[in-house]
mmCIF file of the N, C-alpha and C atoms, coordinates in Angstrom:
data_MODEL
# 
_entry.id   MODEL 
# 
loop_
_atom_site.group_PDB 
_atom_site.id 
_atom_site.type_symbol 
_atom_site.label_atom_id 
_atom_site.label_alt_id 
_atom_site.label_comp_id 
_atom_site.label_asym_id 
_atom_site.label_entity_id 
_atom_site.label_seq_id 
_atom_site.pdbx_PDB_ins_code 
_atom_site.Cartn_x 
_atom_site.Cartn_y 
_atom_site.Cartn_z 
_atom_site.occupancy 
_atom_site.B_iso_or_equiv 
_atom_site.pdbx_formal_charge 
_atom_site.auth_seq_id 
_atom_site.auth_comp_id 
_atom_site.auth_asym_id 
_atom_site.auth_atom_id 
_atom_site.pdbx_PDB_model_num 
ATOM 1   N N  . MET A 1 1  ? 0.836   -1.178 0.000   1.00 0.00 ? 1  MET A N  1 
ATOM 2   C CA . MET A 1 1  ? 0.000   0.000  0.000   1.00 0.00 ? 1  MET A CA 1 
ATOM 3   C C  . MET A 1 1  ? 0.883   1.243  0.000   1.00 0.00 ? 1  MET A C  1 
ATOM 4   N N  . TYR A 1 2  ? 0.465   2.242  -0.737  1.00 0.00 ? 2  TYR A N  1 
ATOM 5   C CA . TYR A 1 2  ? 1.204   3.497  -0.841  1.00 0.00 ? 2  TYR A CA 1 
ATOM 6   C C  . TYR A 1 2  ? 1.126   4.260  0.475   1.00 0.00 ? 2  TYR A C  1 
ATOM 7   N N  . SER A 1 3  ? 2.253   4.743  0.949   1.00 0.00 ? 3  SER A N  1 
ATOM 8   C CA . SER A 1 3  ? 2.261   5.489  2.211   1.00 0.00 ? 3  SER A CA 1 
ATOM 9   C C  . SER A 1 3  ? 3.048   6.792  2.088   1.00 0.00 ? 3  SER A C  1 
ATOM 10  N N  . GLY A 1 4  ? 3.155   7.308  0.866   1.00 0.00 ? 4  GLY A N  1 
ATOM 11  C CA . GLY A 1 4  ? 3.902   8.544  0.639   1.00 0.00 ? 4  GLY A CA 1 
ATOM 12  C C  . GLY A 1 4  ? 3.039   9.780  0.794   1.00 0.00 ? 4  GLY A C  1 
ATOM 13  N N  . ARG A 1 5  ? 3.557   10.867 0.265   1.00 0.00 ? 5  ARG A N  1 
ATOM 14  C CA . ARG A 1 5  ? 2.848   12.146 0.339   1.00 0.00 ? 5  ARG A CA 1 
ATOM 15  C C  . ARG A 1 5  ? 1.608   12.118 -0.551  1.00 0.00 ? 5  ARG A C  1 
ATOM 16  N N  . ASP A 1 6  ? 0.590   12.881 -0.152  1.00 0.00 ? 6  ASP A N  1 
ATOM 17  C CA . ASP A 1 6  ? -0.634  12.905 -0.954  1.00 0.00 ? 6  ASP A CA 1 
ATOM 18  C C  . ASP A 1 6  ? -0.521  13.935 -2.073  1.00 0.00 ? 6  ASP A C  1 
ATOM 19  N N  . MET A 1 7  ? -1.480  13.887 -2.986  1.00 0.00 ? 7  MET A N  1 
ATOM 20  C CA . MET A 1 7  ? -1.451  14.748 -4.168  1.00 0.00 ? 7  MET A CA 1 
ATOM 21  C C  . MET A 1 7  ? -1.524  16.226 -3.796  1.00 0.00 ? 7  MET A C  1 
ATOM 22  N N  . THR A 1 8  ? -2.192  16.554 -2.698  1.00 0.00 ? 8  THR A N  1 
ATOM 23  C CA . THR A 1 8  ? -2.272  17.953 -2.274  1.00 0.00 ? 8  THR A CA 1 
ATOM 24  C C  . THR A 1 8  ? -0.880  18.507 -2.018  1.00 0.00 ? 8  THR A C  1 
ATOM 25  N N  . GLU A 1 9  ? -0.079  17.761 -1.284  1.00 0.00 ? 9  GLU A N  1 
ATOM 26  C CA . GLU A 1 9  ? 1.293   18.196 -0.998  1.00 0.00 ? 9  GLU A CA 1 
ATOM 27  C C  . GLU A 1 9  ? 2.153   18.170 -2.258  1.00 0.00 ? 9  GLU A C  1 
ATOM 28  N N  . LEU A 1 10 ? 2.046   17.108 -3.028  1.00 0.00 ? 10 LEU A N  1 
ATOM 29  C CA . LEU A 1 10 ? 2.881   16.962 -4.218  1.00 0.00 ? 10 LEU A CA 1 
ATOM 30  C C  . LEU A 1 10 ? 2.558   17.994 -5.289  1.00 0.00 ? 10 LEU A C  1 
ATOM 31  N N  . SER A 1 11 ? 1.310   18.424 -5.361  1.00 0.00 ? 11 SER A N  1 
ATOM 32  C CA . SER A 1 11 ? 0.929   19.378 -6.405  1.00 0.00 ? 11 SER A CA 1 
ATOM 33  C C  . SER A 1 11 ? 1.607   20.732 -6.232  1.00 0.00 ? 11 SER A C  1 
ATOM 34  N N  . MET A 1 12 ? 2.143   20.984 -5.056  1.00 0.00 ? 12 MET A N  1 
ATOM 35  C CA . MET A 1 12 ? 2.847   22.241 -4.801  1.00 0.00 ? 12 MET A CA 1 
ATOM 36  C C  . MET A 1 12 ? 4.348   22.123 -5.061  1.00 0.00 ? 12 MET A C  1 
ATOM 37  N N  . MET A 1 13 ? 4.775   20.963 -5.554  1.00 0.00 ? 13 MET A N  1 
ATOM 38  C CA . MET A 1 13 ? 6.195   20.703 -5.793  1.00 0.00 ? 13 MET A CA 1 
ATOM 39  C C  . MET A 1 13 ? 6.431   20.410 -7.268  1.00 0.00 ? 13 MET A C  1 
ATOM 40  N N  . ALA A 1 14 ? 7.653   20.665 -7.711  1.00 0.00 ? 14 ALA A N  1 
ATOM 41  C CA . ALA A 1 14 ? 8.045   20.281 -9.069  1.00 0.00 ? 14 ALA A CA 1 
ATOM 42  C C  . ALA A 1 14 ? 8.086   18.757 -9.155  1.00 0.00 ? 14 ALA A C  1 
ATOM 43  N N  . LYS A 1 15 ? 7.718   18.215 -10.303 1.00 0.00 ? 15 LYS A N  1 
ATOM 44  C CA . LYS A 1 15 ? 7.743   16.756 -10.485 1.00 0.00 ? 15 LYS A CA 1 
ATOM 45  C C  . LYS A 1 15 ? 9.157   16.203 -10.295 1.00 0.00 ? 15 LYS A C  1 
ATOM 46  N N  . ALA A 1 16 ? 10.167  17.012 -10.574 1.00 0.00 ? 16 ALA A N  1 
ATOM 47  C CA . ALA A 1 16 ? 11.557  16.579 -10.396 1.00 0.00 ? 16 ALA A CA 1 
ATOM 48  C C  . ALA A 1 16 ? 11.881  16.304 -8.929  1.00 0.00 ? 16 ALA A C  1 
ATOM 49  N N  . ASP A 1 17 ? 11.088  16.857 -8.011  1.00 0.00 ? 17 ASP A N  1 
ATOM 50  C CA . ASP A 1 17 ? 11.310  16.657 -6.579  1.00 0.00 ? 17 ASP A CA 1 
ATOM 51  C C  . ASP A 1 17 ? 10.533  15.477 -6.012  1.00 0.00 ? 17 ASP A C  1 
ATOM 52  N N  . TRP A 1 18 ? 9.698   14.848 -6.836  1.00 0.00 ? 18 TRP A N  1 
ATOM 53  C CA . TRP A 1 18 ? 8.955   13.672 -6.391  1.00 0.00 ? 18 TRP A CA 1 
ATOM 54  C C  . TRP A 1 18 ? 9.909   12.479 -6.368  1.00 0.00 ? 18 TRP A C  1 
ATOM 55  N N  . ASP A 1 19 ? 9.673   11.529 -5.459  1.00 0.00 ? 19 ASP A N  1 
ATOM 56  C CA . ASP A 1 19 ? 10.504  10.327 -5.510  1.00 0.00 ? 19 ASP A CA 1 
ATOM 57  C C  . ASP A 1 19 ? 9.889   9.311  -6.479  1.00 0.00 ? 19 ASP A C  1 
ATOM 58  N N  . ASN A 1 20 ? 10.641  8.290  -6.785  1.00 0.00 ? 20 ASN A N  1 
ATOM 59  C CA . ASN A 1 20 ? 10.207  7.310  -7.786  1.00 0.00 ? 20 ASN A CA 1 
ATOM 60  C C  . ASN A 1 20 ? 8.903   6.619  -7.404  1.00 0.00 ? 20 ASN A C  1 
ATOM 61  N N  . ASN A 1 21 ? 8.752   6.305  -6.122  1.00 0.00 ? 21 ASN A N  1 
ATOM 62  C CA . ASN A 1 21 ? 7.520   5.639  -5.689  1.00 0.00 ? 21 ASN A CA 1 
ATOM 63  C C  . ASN A 1 21 ? 6.303   6.522  -5.902  1.00 0.00 ? 21 ASN A C  1 
ATOM 64  N N  . GLU A 1 22 ? 6.455   7.802  -5.643  1.00 0.00 ? 22 GLU A N  1 
ATOM 65  C CA . GLU A 1 22 ? 5.339   8.729  -5.845  1.00 0.00 ? 22 GLU A CA 1 
ATOM 66  C C  . GLU A 1 22 ? 4.975   8.827  -7.323  1.00 0.00 ? 22 GLU A C  1 
ATOM 67  N N  . LEU A 1 23 ? 5.979   8.958  -8.167  1.00 0.00 ? 23 LEU A N  1 
ATOM 68  C CA . LEU A 1 23 ? 5.719   9.016  -9.608  1.00 0.00 ? 23 LEU A CA 1 
ATOM 69  C C  . LEU A 1 23 ? 5.030   7.744  -10.090 1.00 0.00 ? 23 LEU A C  1 
ATOM 70  N N  . SER A 1 24 ? 5.538   6.603  -9.674  1.00 0.00 ? 24 SER A N  1 
ATOM 71  C CA . SER A 1 24 ? 4.968   5.323  -10.109 1.00 0.00 ? 24 SER A CA 1 
ATOM 72  C C  . SER A 1 24 ? 3.535   5.147  -9.627  1.00 0.00 ? 24 SER A C  1 
ATOM 73  N N  . PHE A 1 25 ? 3.293   5.461  -8.361  1.00 0.00 ? 25 PHE A N  1 
ATOM 74  C CA . PHE A 1 25 ? 1.950   5.290  -7.805  1.00 0.00 ? 25 PHE A CA 1 
ATOM 75  C C  . PHE A 1 25 ? 0.936   6.178  -8.513  1.00 0.00 ? 25 PHE A C  1 
ATOM 76  N N  . PHE A 1 26 ? 1.251   7.466  -8.655  1.00 0.00 ? 26 PHE A N  1 
ATOM 77  C CA . PHE A 1 26 ? 0.273   8.370  -9.255  1.00 0.00 ? 26 PHE A CA 1 
ATOM 78  C C  . PHE A 1 26 ? 0.143   8.147  -10.759 1.00 0.00 ? 26 PHE A C  1 
ATOM 79  N N  . HIS A 1 27 ? 1.206   7.689  -11.409 1.00 0.00 ? 27 HIS A N  1 
ATOM 80  C CA . HIS A 1 27 ? 1.078   7.322  -12.825 1.00 0.00 ? 27 HIS A CA 1 
ATOM 81  C C  . HIS A 1 27 ? 0.084   6.175  -12.971 1.00 0.00 ? 27 HIS A C  1 
ATOM 82  N N  . GLN A 1 28 ? 0.257   5.143  -12.168 1.00 0.00 ? 28 GLN A N  1 
ATOM 83  C CA . GLN A 1 28 ? -0.639  3.990  -12.254 1.00 0.00 ? 28 GLN A CA 1 
ATOM 84  C C  . GLN A 1 28 ? -2.076  4.386  -11.909 1.00 0.00 ? 28 GLN A C  1 
ATOM 85  N N  . SER A 1 29 ? -2.237  5.191  -10.877 1.00 0.00 ? 29 SER A N  1 
ATOM 86  C CA . SER A 1 29 ? -3.582  5.618  -10.472 1.00 0.00 ? 29 SER A CA 1 
ATOM 87  C C  . SER A 1 29 ? -4.266  6.432  -11.560 1.00 0.00 ? 29 SER A C  1 
ATOM 88  N N  . LEU A 1 30 ? -3.549  7.403  -12.111 1.00 0.00 ? 30 LEU A N  1 
ATOM 89  C CA . LEU A 1 30 ? -4.138  8.247  -13.149 1.00 0.00 ? 30 LEU A CA 1 
ATOM 90  C C  . LEU A 1 30 ? -4.363  7.475  -14.442 1.00 0.00 ? 30 LEU A C  1 
ATOM 91  N N  . GLN A 1 31 ? -3.498  6.500  -14.711 1.00 0.00 ? 31 GLN A N  1 
ATOM 92  C CA . GLN A 1 31 ? -3.662  5.682  -15.912 1.00 0.00 ? 31 GLN A CA 1 
ATOM 93  C C  . GLN A 1 31 ? -4.973  4.902  -15.852 1.00 0.00 ? 31 GLN A C  1 
ATOM 94  N N  . GLN A 1 32 ? -5.327  4.421  -14.670 1.00 0.00 ? 32 GLN A N  1 
ATOM 95  C CA . GLN A 1 32 ? -6.549  3.639  -14.517 1.00 0.00 ? 32 GLN A CA 1 
ATOM 96  C C  . GLN A 1 32 ? -7.810  4.473  -14.710 1.00 0.00 ? 32 GLN A C  1 
ATOM 97  N N  . ILE A 1 33 ? -7.736  5.770  -14.414 1.00 0.00 ? 33 ILE A N  1 
ATOM 98  C CA . ILE A 1 33 ? -8.919  6.623  -14.561 1.00 0.00 ? 33 ILE A CA 1 
ATOM 99  C C  . ILE A 1 33 ? -8.776  7.606  -15.723 1.00 0.00 ? 33 ILE A C  1 
ATOM 100 N N  . ALA A 1 34 ? -7.825  7.371  -16.596 1.00 0.00 ? 34 ALA A N  1 
ATOM 101 C CA . ALA A 1 34 ? -7.533  8.289  -17.708 1.00 0.00 ? 34 ALA A CA 1 
ATOM 102 C C  . ALA A 1 34 ? -8.759  8.693  -18.525 1.00 0.00 ? 34 ALA A C  1 
ATOM 103 N N  . PRO A 1 35 ? -9.678  7.785  -18.829 1.00 0.00 ? 35 PRO A N  1 
ATOM 104 C CA . PRO A 1 35 ? -10.834 8.208  -19.640 1.00 0.00 ? 35 PRO A CA 1 
ATOM 105 C C  . PRO A 1 35 ? -11.716 9.251  -18.949 1.00 0.00 ? 35 PRO A C  1 
ATOM 106 N N  . TYR A 1 36 ? -11.577 9.376  -17.644 1.00 0.00 ? 36 TYR A N  1 
ATOM 107 C CA . TYR A 1 36 ? -12.442 10.273 -16.880 1.00 0.00 ? 36 TYR A CA 1 
ATOM 108 C C  . TYR A 1 36 ? -11.753 11.567 -16.452 1.00 0.00 ? 36 TYR A C  1 
ATOM 109 N N  . LEU A 1 37 ? -10.475 11.725 -16.785 1.00 0.00 ? 37 LEU A N  1 
ATOM 110 C CA . LEU A 1 37 ? -9.728  12.910 -16.369 1.00 0.00 ? 37 LEU A CA 1 
ATOM 111 C C  . LEU A 1 37 ? -10.138 14.134 -17.178 1.00 0.00 ? 37 LEU A C  1 
ATOM 112 N N  . ASN A 1 38 ? -10.247 15.265 -16.491 1.00 0.00 ? 38 ASN A N  1 
ATOM 113 C CA . ASN A 1 38 ? -10.468 16.517 -17.208 1.00 0.00 ? 38 ASN A CA 1 
ATOM 114 C C  . ASN A 1 38 ? -9.115  17.009 -17.730 1.00 0.00 ? 38 ASN A C  1 
ATOM 115 N N  . SER A 1 39 ? -9.085  18.170 -18.346 1.00 0.00 ? 39 SER A N  1 
ATOM 116 C CA . SER A 1 39 ? -7.844  18.652 -18.965 1.00 0.00 ? 39 SER A CA 1 
ATOM 117 C C  . SER A 1 39 ? -6.744  18.874 -17.933 1.00 0.00 ? 39 SER A C  1 
ATOM 118 N N  . GLU A 1 40 ? -7.098  19.316 -16.730 1.00 0.00 ? 40 GLU A N  1 
ATOM 119 C CA . GLU A 1 40 ? -6.082  19.514 -15.687 1.00 0.00 ? 40 GLU A CA 1 
ATOM 120 C C  . GLU A 1 40 ? -5.478  18.175 -15.263 1.00 0.00 ? 40 GLU A C  1 
ATOM 121 N N  . GLY A 1 41 ? -6.323  17.172 -15.086 1.00 0.00 ? 41 GLY A N  1 
ATOM 122 C CA . GLY A 1 41 ? -5.838  15.843 -14.727 1.00 0.00 ? 41 GLY A CA 1 
ATOM 123 C C  . GLY A 1 41 ? -4.967  15.241 -15.815 1.00 0.00 ? 41 GLY A C  1 
ATOM 124 N N  . GLN A 1 42 ? -5.350  15.446 -17.070 1.00 0.00 ? 42 GLN A N  1 
ATOM 125 C CA . GLN A 1 42 ? -4.545  14.951 -18.188 1.00 0.00 ? 42 GLN A CA 1 
ATOM 126 C C  . GLN A 1 42 ? -3.182  15.631 -18.222 1.00 0.00 ? 42 GLN A C  1 
ATOM 127 N N  . THR A 1 43 ? -3.147  16.918 -17.910 1.00 0.00 ? 43 THR A N  1 
ATOM 128 C CA . THR A 1 43 ? -1.879  17.650 -17.883 1.00 0.00 ? 43 THR A CA 1 
ATOM 129 C C  . THR A 1 43 ? -0.978  17.120 -16.779 1.00 0.00 ? 43 THR A C  1 
ATOM 130 N N  . ILE A 1 44 ? -1.530  16.900 -15.597 1.00 0.00 ? 44 ILE A N  1 
ATOM 131 C CA . ILE A 1 44 ? -0.749  16.354 -14.482 1.00 0.00 ? 44 ILE A CA 1 
ATOM 132 C C  . ILE A 1 44 ? -0.206  14.983 -14.857 1.00 0.00 ? 44 ILE A C  1 
ATOM 133 N N  . HIS A 1 45 ? -1.039  14.145 -15.453 1.00 0.00 ? 45 HIS A N  1 
ATOM 134 C CA . HIS A 1 45 ? -0.599  12.807 -15.844 1.00 0.00 ? 45 HIS A CA 1 
ATOM 135 C C  . HIS A 1 45 ? 0.521   12.886 -16.880 1.00 0.00 ? 45 HIS A C  1 
ATOM 136 N N  . ARG A 1 46 ? 0.369   13.763 -17.864 1.00 0.00 ? 46 ARG A N  1 
ATOM 137 C CA . ARG A 1 46 ? 1.406   13.928 -18.887 1.00 0.00 ? 46 ARG A CA 1 
ATOM 138 C C  . ARG A 1 46 ? 2.725   14.395 -18.260 1.00 0.00 ? 46 ARG A C  1 
ATOM 139 N N  . GLU A 1 47 ? 2.666   15.319 -17.296 1.00 0.00 ? 47 GLU A N  1 
ATOM 140 C CA . GLU A 1 47 ? 3.876   15.794 -16.619 1.00 0.00 ? 47 GLU A CA 1 
ATOM 141 C C  . GLU A 1 47 ? 4.550   14.669 -15.843 1.00 0.00 ? 47 GLU A C  1 
ATOM 142 N N  . ILE A 1 48 ? 3.754   13.814 -15.213 1.00 0.00 ? 48 ILE A N  1 
ATOM 143 C CA . ILE A 1 48 ? 4.299   12.661 -14.495 1.00 0.00 ? 48 ILE A CA 1 
ATOM 144 C C  . ILE A 1 48 ? 4.989   11.720 -15.476 1.00 0.00 ? 48 ILE A C  1 
ATOM 145 N N  . ILE A 1 49 ? 4.355   11.450 -16.601 1.00 0.00 ? 49 ILE A N  1 
ATOM 146 C CA . ILE A 1 49 ? 4.953   10.580 -17.623 1.00 0.00 ? 49 ILE A CA 1 
ATOM 147 C C  . ILE A 1 49 ? 6.262   11.174 -18.128 1.00 0.00 ? 49 ILE A C  1 
ATOM 148 N N  . GLU A 1 50 ? 6.278   12.473 -18.380 1.00 0.00 ? 50 GLU A N  1 
ATOM 149 C CA . GLU A 1 50 ? 7.503   13.131 -18.856 1.00 0.00 ? 50 GLU A CA 1 
ATOM 150 C C  . GLU A 1 50 ? 8.621   13.018 -17.831 1.00 0.00 ? 50 GLU A C  1 
ATOM 151 N N  . GLU A 1 51 ? 8.304   13.151 -16.537 1.00 0.00 ? 51 GLU A N  1 
ATOM 152 C CA . GLU A 1 51 ? 9.335   13.032 -15.500 1.00 0.00 ? 51 GLU A CA 1 
ATOM 153 C C  . GLU A 1 51 ? 9.846   11.598 -15.418 1.00 0.00 ? 51 GLU A C  1 
ATOM 154 N N  . ILE A 1 52 ? 8.961   10.624 -15.534 1.00 0.00 ? 52 ILE A N  1 
ATOM 155 C CA . ILE A 1 52 ? 9.385   9.220  -15.541 1.00 0.00 ? 52 ILE A CA 1 
ATOM 156 C C  . ILE A 1 52 ? 10.322  8.972  -16.720 1.00 0.00 ? 52 ILE A C  1 
ATOM 157 N N  . GLU A 1 53 ? 9.973   9.501  -17.894 1.00 0.00 ? 53 GLU A N  1 
ATOM 158 C CA . GLU A 1 53 ? 10.835  9.348  -19.075 1.00 0.00 ? 53 GLU A CA 1 
ATOM 159 C C  . GLU A 1 53 ? 12.174  10.045 -18.872 1.00 0.00 ? 53 GLU A C  1 
ATOM 160 N N  . ASN A 1 54 ? 12.180  11.206 -18.225 1.00 0.00 ? 54 ASN A N  1 
ATOM 161 C CA . ASN A 1 54 ? 13.432  11.916 -17.942 1.00 0.00 ? 54 ASN A CA 1 
ATOM 162 C C  . ASN A 1 54 ? 14.351  11.103 -17.039 1.00 0.00 ? 54 ASN A C  1 
ATOM 163 N N  . ARG A 1 55 ? 13.771  10.255 -16.213 1.00 0.00 ? 55 ARG A N  1 
ATOM 164 C CA . ARG A 1 55 ? 14.554  9.420  -15.299 1.00 0.00 ? 55 ARG A CA 1 
ATOM 165 C C  . ARG A 1 55 ? 14.925  8.078  -15.922 1.00 0.00 ? 55 ARG A C  1 
ATOM 166 N N  . GLY A 1 56 ? 14.608  7.893  -17.179 1.00 0.00 ? 56 GLY A N  1 
ATOM 167 C CA . GLY A 1 56 ? 14.992  6.675  -17.873 1.00 0.00 ? 56 GLY A CA 1 
ATOM 168 C C  . GLY A 1 56 ? 13.876  5.668  -18.052 1.00 0.00 ? 56 GLY A C  1 
ATOM 169 N N  . GLY A 1 57 ? 12.665  6.022  -17.719 1.00 0.00 ? 57 GLY A N  1 
ATOM 170 C CA . GLY A 1 57 ? 11.531  5.126  -17.898 1.00 0.00 ? 57 GLY A CA 1 
ATOM 171 C C  . GLY A 1 57 ? 11.213  4.326  -16.651 1.00 0.00 ? 57 GLY A C  1 
ATOM 172 N N  . VAL A 1 58 ? 10.082  3.656  -16.690 1.00 0.00 ? 58 VAL A N  1 
ATOM 173 C CA . VAL A 1 58 ? 9.601   2.905  -15.533 1.00 0.00 ? 58 VAL A CA 1 
ATOM 174 C C  . VAL A 1 58 ? 10.559  1.784  -15.164 1.00 0.00 ? 58 VAL A C  1 
ATOM 175 N N  . LYS A 1 59 ? 11.030  1.031  -16.146 1.00 0.00 ? 59 LYS A N  1 
ATOM 176 C CA . LYS A 1 59 ? 11.926  -0.091 -15.851 1.00 0.00 ? 59 LYS A CA 1 
ATOM 177 C C  . LYS A 1 59 ? 13.209  0.388  -15.195 1.00 0.00 ? 59 LYS A C  1 
ATOM 178 N N  . SER A 1 60 ? 13.741  1.490  -15.661 1.00 0.00 ? 60 SER A N  1 
ATOM 179 C CA . SER A 1 60 ? 14.960  2.052  -15.086 1.00 0.00 ? 60 SER A CA 1 
ATOM 180 C C  . SER A 1 60 ? 14.728  2.492  -13.645 1.00 0.00 ? 60 SER A C  1 
ATOM 181 N N  . MET A 1 61 ? 13.594  3.115  -13.386 1.00 0.00 ? 61 MET A N  1 
ATOM 182 C CA . MET A 1 61 ? 13.282  3.584  -12.035 1.00 0.00 ? 61 MET A CA 1 
ATOM 183 C C  . MET A 1 61 ? 13.105  2.420  -11.074 1.00 0.00 ? 61 MET A C  1 
ATOM 184 N N  . ASN A 1 62 ? 12.518  1.334  -11.550 1.00 0.00 ? 62 ASN A N  1 
ATOM 185 C CA . ASN A 1 62 ? 12.184  0.220  -10.676 1.00 0.00 ? 62 ASN A CA 1 
ATOM 186 C C  . ASN A 1 62 ? 13.356  -0.708 -10.395 1.00 0.00 ? 62 ASN A C  1 
ATOM 187 N N  . LYS A 1 63 ? 14.473  -0.522 -11.074 1.00 0.00 ? 63 LYS A N  1 
ATOM 188 C CA . LYS A 1 63 ? 15.633  -1.367 -10.803 1.00 0.00 ? 63 LYS A CA 1 
ATOM 189 C C  . LYS A 1 63 ? 16.161  -1.129 -9.393  1.00 0.00 ? 63 LYS A C  1 
ATOM 190 N N  . ASN A 1 64 ? 16.088  0.118  -8.937  1.00 0.00 ? 64 ASN A N  1 
ATOM 191 C CA . ASN A 1 64 ? 16.655  0.468  -7.645  1.00 0.00 ? 64 ASN A CA 1 
ATOM 192 C C  . ASN A 1 64 ? 15.623  0.580  -6.533  1.00 0.00 ? 64 ASN A C  1 
ATOM 193 N N  . GLU A 1 65 ? 14.356  0.662  -6.877  1.00 0.00 ? 65 GLU A N  1 
ATOM 194 C CA . GLU A 1 65 ? 13.314  0.838  -5.876  1.00 0.00 ? 65 GLU A CA 1 
ATOM 195 C C  . GLU A 1 65 ? 12.131  -0.052 -6.194  1.00 0.00 ? 65 GLU A C  1 
ATOM 196 N N  . ARG A 1 66 ? 11.508  -0.557 -5.151  1.00 0.00 ? 66 ARG A N  1 
ATOM 197 C CA . ARG A 1 66 ? 10.262  -1.296 -5.339  1.00 0.00 ? 66 ARG A CA 1 
ATOM 198 C C  . ARG A 1 66 ? 9.121   -0.311 -5.470  1.00 0.00 ? 66 ARG A C  1 
ATOM 199 N N  . LEU A 1 67 ? 8.100   -0.696 -6.216  1.00 0.00 ? 67 LEU A N  1 
ATOM 200 C CA . LEU A 1 67 ? 6.906   0.138  -6.321  1.00 0.00 ? 67 LEU A CA 1 
ATOM 201 C C  . LEU A 1 67 ? 6.166   0.141  -4.995  1.00 0.00 ? 67 LEU A C  1 
ATOM 202 N N  . PHE A 1 68 ? 5.671   1.291  -4.638  1.00 0.00 ? 68 PHE A N  1 
ATOM 203 C CA . PHE A 1 68 ? 4.837   1.530  -3.469  1.00 0.00 ? 68 PHE A CA 1 
ATOM 204 C C  . PHE A 1 68 ? 5.590   1.102  -2.265  1.00 0.00 ? 68 PHE A C  1 
# 
């Protein structure tokens, strides 16, 4: 189970300051509800995806850390 910071706290921070577990958790969560996201939610999800890609992708991030 995820026990990191909530979206309220994270939304006030740059995505570059999020840790890998936070990026992975919120990417998976937003991916599951993607058809229902409004434009703001889609933008947040896209920014999370871009940060994951900047870090080398999901597989690269998960080599050193477990999800959640």
